[in-house]
C-alpha positions as CSV (number, residue, x, y, z in Angstrom):
1,X,41.7,-0.3,-109.4
2,X,42.4,1.1,-112.7
3,X,41.0,4.0,-114.6
4,X,42.3,3.9,-118.7
5,X,41.4,7.1,-119.9
6,X,41.2,6.6,-123.7
7,X,42.8,9.7,-125.0
8,X,46.1,9.6,-123.5
9,X,45.9,5.7,-123.6
10,X,47.7,5.3,-119.9
11,X,47.6,1.9,-119.3
12,X,49.0,-0.1,-116.1
13,X,48.3,-2.5,-113.3
14,X,49.6,-6.4,-112.7
15,X,49.2,-8.4,-116.1
16,X,47.6,-11.2,-116.4
17,X,48.6,-14.5,-116.1
18,X,46.2,-17.1,-117.8
19,X,43.5,-17.2,-121.0
20,X,40.5,-17.3,-118.3
21,X,41.1,-13.6,-116.7
22,X,41.6,-11.9,-120.2
23,X,38.0,-11.7,-120.7
24,X,37.0,-10.1,-117.7
25,X,39.9,-8.5,-116.7
26,X,40.1,-6.7,-119.5
27,X,37.0,-4.7,-118.2
28,X,39.1,-4.1,-115.1
29,X,42.1,-2.6,-117.8
30,X,39.1,-0.5,-118.9
31,X,37.2,0.9,-116.7
32,X,34.2,2.3,-119.0
33,X,34.4,-0.7,-121.4
34,X,31.9,-2.4,-120.5
35,X,29.2,0.9,-120.9
36,X,31.0,0.5,-124.5
37,X,30.5,-3.1,-124.6
38,X,27.0,-2.4,-123.3
39,X,25.9,-0.1,-125.6
40,X,27.5,-1.0,-129.4
41,X,27.2,-4.6,-128.2
42,X,23.9,-5.7,-126.3
43,X,22.1,-2.0,-127.1
44,X,21.3,-1.9,-123.8
45,X,21.2,1.5,-122.0
46,X,23.4,1.8,-118.9
47,X,23.6,5.3,-116.2
48,X,26.4,7.5,-116.8
49,X,28.6,6.6,-114.7
50,X,30.4,9.1,-112.2
51,X,33.1,7.1,-110.8
52,X,33.7,3.4,-111.7
53,X,35.4,1.1,-108.6
54,X,36.6,-2.8,-108.7
55,X,35.9,-4.5,-105.6
56,X,36.6,-7.4,-103.9
57,X,35.3,-10.1,-105.8
58,X,35.2,-12.7,-103.0
59,X,31.8,-13.5,-102.0
60,X,32.9,-16.0,-99.4
61,X,30.5,-16.0,-95.6
62,X,31.1,-17.2,-92.9
63,X,30.7,-20.8,-93.9
64,X,33.9,-22.5,-95.2
65,X,32.6,-22.5,-98.7
66,X,34.5,-20.3,-101.1
67,X,32.8,-18.8,-103.4
68,X,35.2,-15.9,-106.2
69,X,33.6,-13.7,-109.1
70,X,36.0,-12.8,-111.5
71,X,35.5,-9.1,-111.6
72,X,33.3,-6.8,-110.2
73,X,32.3,-3.2,-111.0
74,X,30.8,-0.4,-108.2
75,X,29.0,2.2,-110.9
76,X,28.2,4.9,-109.1
77,X,25.8,7.0,-111.7
78,X,23.2,9.7,-111.0
79,X,20.6,6.9,-110.4
80,X,22.5,5.5,-107.2
81,X,25.3,2.6,-107.1
82,X,25.3,-0.4,-109.5
83,X,27.1,-3.7,-109.5
84,X,28.5,-5.1,-112.3
85,X,29.6,-8.8,-111.8
86,X,31.4,-10.4,-115.3
87,X,32.3,-13.4,-115.5
88,X,34.6,-15.3,-118.4
89,X,33.5,-18.8,-119.2
90,X,35.9,-21.3,-121.8
91,X,33.2,-23.9,-121.2
92,X,29.9,-24.7,-119.9
93,X,30.5,-25.6,-115.9
94,X,26.4,-26.2,-114.4
95,X,28.3,-25.6,-110.6
96,X,29.6,-22.5,-111.5
97,X,26.5,-21.5,-113.5
98,X,24.4,-22.9,-110.1
99,X,26.4,-19.8,-108.4
100,X,25.3,-17.1,-110.4
101,X,22.0,-16.3,-108.5
102,X,24.2,-16.7,-105.5
103,X,26.3,-13.7,-106.5
104,X,23.4,-11.0,-107.6
105,X,21.5,-12.3,-104.3
106,X,24.7,-11.9,-101.8
107,X,25.8,-8.4,-103.6
108,X,22.8,-7.2,-103.5
109,X,21.7,-7.7,-100.2
110,X,25.5,-6.5,-99.4
111,X,25.2,-3.3,-101.3
112,X,21.9,-2.7,-100.9
113,X,22.3,-2.0,-105.0
114,X,20.9,-3.2,-108.0
115,X,23.2,-6.1,-109.8
116,X,23.9,-7.1,-113.1
117,X,25.6,-10.1,-114.5
118,X,27.3,-9.8,-117.9
119,X,29.5,-13.3,-119.0
120,X,32.0,-13.4,-121.7
121,X,32.9,-15.8,-123.6
122,X,35.3,-17.1,-126.8
123,X,32.9,-20.5,-128.0
124,X,29.4,-19.9,-129.4
125,X,28.2,-22.8,-127.8
126,X,29.5,-21.2,-124.8
127,X,27.7,-18.2,-125.0
128,X,24.3,-19.9,-125.8
129,X,24.8,-22.0,-123.2
130,X,25.4,-19.1,-120.4
131,X,21.7,-17.1,-122.0
132,X,20.2,-19.7,-120.8
133,X,17.4,-18.4,-117.8
134,X,18.4,-19.6,-114.3
135,X,15.0,-20.3,-112.8
136,X,14.9,-21.1,-108.5
137,X,11.8,-22.8,-107.0
138,X,8.4,-24.2,-108.8
139,X,8.7,-24.9,-112.5
140,X,4.9,-22.8,-113.6
141,X,6.2,-20.1,-110.5
142,X,10.1,-19.6,-109.9
143,X,10.5,-17.6,-107.1
144,X,13.9,-16.4,-108.6
145,X,15.3,-16.2,-112.3
146,X,18.3,-15.1,-113.4
147,X,19.3,-14.1,-116.7
148,X,22.4,-13.6,-117.5
149,X,23.8,-10.3,-120.6
150,X,26.3,-12.4,-122.4
151,X,29.2,-11.1,-124.8
152,X,30.2,-14.1,-127.4
153,X,31.3,-14.2,-130.5
154,X,28.5,-14.4,-131.9
155,X,27.7,-10.5,-130.8
156,X,31.5,-9.6,-130.5
157,X,32.3,-7.4,-133.9
158,X,35.3,-9.0,-135.7
159,X,37.6,-6.1,-136.4
160,X,39.5,-6.3,-139.6
161,X,40.1,-2.5,-140.5
162,X,42.6,-1.2,-139.0
163,X,40.9,2.6,-138.9
164,X,38.1,0.5,-136.7
165,X,40.7,-1.2,-134.5
166,X,42.4,2.3,-133.8
167,X,38.9,4.4,-132.7
168,X,38.6,2.2,-130.1
169,X,42.3,-0.4,-129.1
170,X,40.6,-1.8,-125.8
171,X,37.6,-2.9,-127.5
172,X,40.0,-4.2,-130.7
173,X,41.6,-6.6,-127.7
174,X,38.9,-7.8,-126.5
175,X,37.6,-8.6,-130.0
176,X,40.8,-10.6,-130.6
177,X,40.1,-12.3,-127.3
178,X,36.5,-13.2,-127.9
179,X,37.2,-14.4,-131.5
180,X,40.7,-16.7,-131.0
181,X,39.0,-19.2,-132.5
182,X,37.9,-17.7,-135.8
183,X,38.7,-18.0,-139.1
184,X,39.0,-14.5,-139.5
185,X,41.7,-14.3,-136.3
186,X,44.4,-13.9,-138.2
187,X,43.0,-10.6,-140.1
188,X,41.9,-9.6,-136.8
189,X,45.2,-10.3,-135.3
190,X,47.0,-8.0,-137.7
191,X,45.0,-5.2,-137.5
192,X,44.6,-5.0,-134.2
193,X,49.0,-4.9,-134.7
194,X,48.6,-2.0,-136.3
195,X,46.5,-0.1,-134.4
196,X,48.6,-0.6,-131.3
197,X,51.0,1.5,-133.1
198,X,48.3,4.5,-133.0
199,X,49.2,5.0,-129.1
200,X,51.8,5.5,-126.7
201,X,54.4,2.4,-126.9
202,X,54.2,2.0,-123.3
203,X,50.6,1.3,-123.4
204,X,50.7,-0.6,-126.4
205,X,53.1,-3.0,-125.4
206,X,51.0,-3.2,-121.8
207,X,48.3,-4.5,-124.4
208,X,50.6,-6.6,-126.8
209,X,51.6,-8.7,-124.0
210,X,47.9,-8.9,-122.1
211,X,46.9,-10.2,-125.4
212,X,49.7,-12.9,-125.8
213,X,48.3,-14.4,-122.6
214,X,44.8,-14.2,-123.4
215,X,45.2,-16.0,-127.0
216,X,47.5,-19.0,-124.9
217,X,45.9,-22.5,-125.8
218,X,44.4,-20.9,-128.7
219,X,46.2,-20.9,-132.6
220,X,45.1,-17.7,-132.7
221,X,48.5,-17.5,-130.1
222,X,51.1,-18.7,-132.7
223,X,49.7,-16.1,-135.3
224,X,50.6,-13.4,-132.5
225,X,54.0,-14.4,-131.4
226,X,55.1,-14.6,-134.9
227,X,53.5,-10.8,-135.8
228,X,54.7,-9.7,-132.5
229,X,58.7,-11.2,-133.2
230,X,58.5,-9.8,-137.2
231,X,57.4,-6.5,-136.4
232,X,58.8,-3.1,-136.0
233,X,56.8,-0.9,-134.2
234,X,58.4,1.2,-131.1
235,X,55.6,-0.7,-128.5
236,X,58.5,-3.8,-129.7
237,X,61.1,-1.9,-128.1
238,X,59.2,-1.4,-125.2
239,X,57.6,-4.9,-124.7
240,X,60.9,-6.2,-125.3
241,X,62.6,-2.9,-122.1
242,X,59.8,-4.0,-119.9
243,X,60.6,-7.7,-120.1
244,X,64.1,-7.1,-119.1
245,X,62.9,-4.5,-116.5
246,X,60.7,-7.5,-115.2
247,X,63.1,-9.7,-114.6
248,X,66.1,-7.4,-113.0
249,X,62.6,-6.8,-110.7
250,X,62.8,-10.1,-109.8
251,X,66.5,-10.3,-109.7
252,X,66.5,-7.5,-107.3
253,X,64.5,-9.9,-104.4
254,X,66.1,-13.3,-105.6
255,X,69.5,-12.4,-106.7
256,X,70.5,-10.0,-109.5
257,X,71.4,-13.2,-112.0
258,X,68.8,-15.3,-110.6
259,X,66.5,-13.0,-111.7
260,X,68.3,-12.5,-115.2
261,X,68.0,-16.4,-116.0
262,X,64.3,-16.4,-115.0
263,X,63.7,-13.7,-117.5
264,X,66.0,-15.4,-120.4
265,X,63.6,-19.2,-119.5
266,X,60.5,-16.7,-118.9
267,X,60.6,-14.7,-122.5
268,X,61.6,-18.7,-124.6
269,X,58.7,-20.2,-122.6
270,X,56.4,-17.4,-123.8
271,X,57.7,-17.7,-127.5
272,X,57.1,-21.3,-127.0
273,X,60.5,-22.4,-127.2
274,X,60.9,-26.4,-125.6
275,X,63.9,-26.3,-122.9
276,X,65.0,-29.5,-121.5
277,X,65.4,-29.5,-117.9
278,X,69.5,-30.2,-118.7
279,X,69.4,-26.6,-120.9
280,X,66.7,-24.8,-118.1
281,X,69.6,-26.1,-115.2
282,X,72.7,-24.2,-117.3
283,X,70.6,-20.9,-117.5
284,X,69.7,-21.2,-114.0
285,X,73.2,-21.8,-112.8
286,X,74.7,-18.8,-114.7
287,X,75.8,-16.2,-112.8
288,X,77.9,-13.8,-115.3
289,X,75.7,-10.6,-116.0
290,X,76.4,-9.6,-118.7
291,X,76.3,-13.4,-120.7
292,X,72.6,-14.2,-119.0
293,X,72.0,-10.2,-120.7
294,X,73.3,-11.5,-124.1
295,X,70.9,-15.0,-123.6
296,X,68.2,-12.6,-122.8
297,X,68.5,-10.8,-126.1
298,X,69.2,-13.6,-128.2
299,X,65.6,-15.8,-126.2
300,X,63.6,-12.5,-127.6
301,X,64.6,-14.1,-131.4
302,X,66.0,-17.7,-131.0
303,X,63.7,-20.3,-132.7
304,X,65.7,-23.4,-130.5
305,X,67.6,-22.8,-127.2
306,X,71.0,-23.9,-129.0
307,X,70.1,-19.9,-130.6
308,X,71.1,-18.9,-127.1
309,X,74.5,-20.5,-126.9
310,X,76.3,-20.1,-129.8
């Protein structure tokens, strides 16, 4: 569980691995973001939380059918506990949609608490699909109807001003992920990059990498990567340092040299540099620590693998 203090910007936790994770995991990394999103974006009042926990998202019963929600928050407020399910949807998926009423009923029965479903999308057509009610039973008189709340490009604000982005940096990251396919994506990312410079470098480095992974597969990914390789803000140094430390930690588990080699390849992969199998083997077979550290530094700015070996 991670609570981000928006005044001190104390960020941490494991990094997301796939773009799908970004839109729901950000609500774990800043557990008060959902409250701001409800109030500012959905115009819905939610009881003021006293405590928020990220709980196990595995909804599997004894039967061998796995059911897993993306993120589930247990919110403790004056009125009692409340469960918030957060689902990230990149495209319409009717099988997934049919599981949402089950999630609600399962958690309501298990915790004896109200349950709300929030679906987050980066495509307007998916958001429209997700907003449709889900009736179960007779057409004229269904026994159960689920009404998902949805955040998507049509109701998440486009944040273009640095001051606005700096006012709530985590919400600005969420906005960037929600609008990664928008024509204004470049301006959104420029404002976000500047806003990150207003918080501490370690927190900014974490959010910069979070943003990069969340943008993967979109044209905005290349825009963000260009910004991150040309800027000289303090958090950029922290981001590079963090990347090297991750490589070293990996090296302690499977050999220091191997960890550095994997870090070199990871940086190249993140920056979109093509690496052939022969070149990959050359990096992985290197055991000289100084050479690997030199390659890691070069990988941060390399346009091709050849730039490593000059």
